ROKOL-465411 format. One record per residue: residue number from 1; x, y, z of N, C-alpha, C in turn. Coordinates in steps of 0.2 Angstrom, whole numbers. Layout:
BEGIN
NODE pos   n_u   n_v   n_w  ca_u  ca_v  ca_w   c_u   c_v   c_w
NODE NUM     X     Y     Z     X     Y     Z     X     Y     Z
...
END
This chain:
BEGIN
NODE pos   n_u   n_v   n_w  ca_u  ca_v  ca_w   c_u   c_v   c_w
NODE   1   -59    99   373   -60    94   368   -61    88   373
NODE   2   -69    87   370   -76    81   371   -68    74   368
NODE   3   -70    69   372   -69    61   374   -70    61   363
NODE   4   -77    65   360   -79    60   354   -73    64   350
NODE   5   -71    70   350   -67    73   346   -62    70   346
NODE   6   -58    69   355   -53    66   356   -51    59   352
NODE   7   -57    56   348   -58    48   346   -57    50   339
NODE   8   -62    54   337   -60    57   330   -52    57   327
NODE   9   -48    60   330   -42    64   329   -40    58   328
NODE  10   -39    54   334   -36    44   334   -36    42   330
NODE  11   -43    42   328   -46    38   323   -41    40   318
NODE  12   -43    46   316   -40    51   309   -30    51   308
NODE  13   -26    48   314   -22    50   316   -18    43   313
NODE  14   -22    39   316   -22    29   314   -24    30   307
NODE  15   -26    30   304   -31    31   296   -22    33   294
NODE  16   -22    40   296   -15    44   290   -10    39   293
NODE  17    -9    36   300    -3    32   298    -1    24   295
NODE  18    -8    22   297    -9    17   290    -9    16   284
NODE  19   -11    23   282   -10    25   273    -5    27   273
NODE  20     2    28   274     6    28   274     9    22   275
NODE  21    10    17   279    14    10   281     9     7   274
NODE  22     4     8   271     1     4   266     5     5   260
NODE  23     4    10   257    12    15   253    19    14   253
NODE  24    19    12   260    27     9   261    29     0   258
NODE  25    25    -1   259    24   -10   258    23    -9   249
NODE  26    16    -7   248    15    -4   240    22    -7   238
NODE  27    25    -1   238    31     3   236    38    -4   234
NODE  28    36    -6   241    42   -12   243    41   -18   237
NODE  29    36   -18   236    33   -25   230    33   -23   226
NODE  30    35   -17   226    34   -16   216    38   -21   212
NODE  31    38   -24   207    41   -29   202    47   -25   200
NODE  32    48   -19   199    55   -16   201    58   -16   206
NODE  33    57   -15   213    56   -18   219    61   -25   221
NODE  34    58   -27   219    60   -37   218    64   -39   214
NODE  35    62   -36   206    70   -39   208    76   -35   207
NODE  36    75   -27   210    82   -27   214    82   -31   218
NODE  37    78   -32   224    81   -33   233    82   -41   230
NODE  38    82   -44   224    86   -50   221    90   -49   217
NODE  39    91   -45   213    99   -45   213   102   -44   217
NODE  40   104   -39   221   107   -38   226   110   -43   230
NODE  41   104   -48   232   102   -52   237   108   -60   232
NODE  42   106   -60   226   111   -66   221   118   -62   222
NODE  43   119   -53   219   127   -52   220   130   -54   226
NODE  44   126   -53   231   128   -54   239   131   -58   240
NODE  45   128   -66   239   130   -73   242   135   -78   234
NODE  46   133   -74   230   139   -75   224   149   -73   227
NODE  47   146   -64   228   152   -64   232   154   -67   236
NODE  48   151   -69   244   152   -70   248   154   -77   248
NODE  49   150   -83   242   153   -89   238   160   -88   234
NODE  50   162   -84   234   169   -85   228   173   -79   233
NODE  51   173   -77   235   178   -75   239   180   -72   247
NODE  52   186   -72   251   187   -73   257   183   -68   258
NODE  53   185   -67   267   180   -62   271   186   -57   269
NODE  54   195   -59   269   201   -54   267   199   -52   260
NODE  55   194   -52   255   194   -53   250   195   -54   244
NODE  56   197   -61   243   203   -66   240   199   -70   238
NODE  57   200   -69   228   197   -75   227   198   -83   229
NODE  58   191   -86   227   193   -96   230   192   -99   225
NODE  59   201  -100   223   198  -102   216   196  -109   215
NODE  60   196  -113   221   195  -119   221   188  -117   220
NODE  61   184  -115   222   175  -116   222   177  -115   214
NODE  62   175  -109   212   174  -105   204   177  -111   200
NODE  63   182  -115   198   186  -120   199   180  -127   197
NODE  64   179  -128   204   174  -134   202   166  -131   200
NODE  65   164  -126   201   160  -125   196   158  -122   190
NODE  66   165  -121   186   166  -122   179   168  -130   178
NODE  67   168  -134   181   171  -142   180   162  -142   179
NODE  68   161  -140   184   153  -143   183   151  -143   180
NODE  69   147  -138   177   145  -132   169   147  -136   163
NODE  70   154  -136   164   159  -141   157   157  -148   159
NODE  71   156  -150   163   151  -158   163   144  -156   159
NODE  72   137  -153   163   133  -152   159   134  -151   153
NODE  73   138  -147   150   135  -146   143   139  -151   140
NODE  74   142  -152   141   147  -160   139   141  -167   139
NODE  75   137  -165   142   132  -173   144   127  -168   137
NODE  76   124  -165   141   119  -162   134   121  -160   127
NODE  77   129  -159   124   129  -160   118   129  -166   118
NODE  78   133  -173   122   134  -180   120   125  -184   121
NODE  79   122  -182   121   116  -185   123   111  -180   115
NODE  80   113  -176   114   109  -172   109   112  -178   101
NODE  81   120  -176   104   121  -180    98   117  -188    95
NODE  82   116  -192   102   116  -197   105   109  -199   101
NODE  83   104  -195   101    95  -195   100    97  -193    93
NODE  84   101  -190    91   101  -187    83    99  -193    79
NODE  85   107  -196    81   111  -204    77   103  -208    75
NODE  86   100  -208    84    95  -213    84    92  -210    78
NODE  87    88  -204    78    84  -205    74    85  -203    64
NODE  88    90  -204    65    91  -203    59    95  -209    55
END
């Protein structure tokens, strides 16, 4: 085999490897794959924040988040009623 044939074979092999890599990256970056990855990451983070390593619920954190959400909702409702009274 001449060195030209060896170079051509090497180029062809590298091209095939590169094409495989590009196809793999394209598959990882589809919208469905990105949504799946982000969903899995969010679920894992939520589970990490709300459970102990033993699997028990961290009630104090859940209650704190629920209270914060309740305060935000109450402020939004109160602010909306206040603005409505000013206009009317």
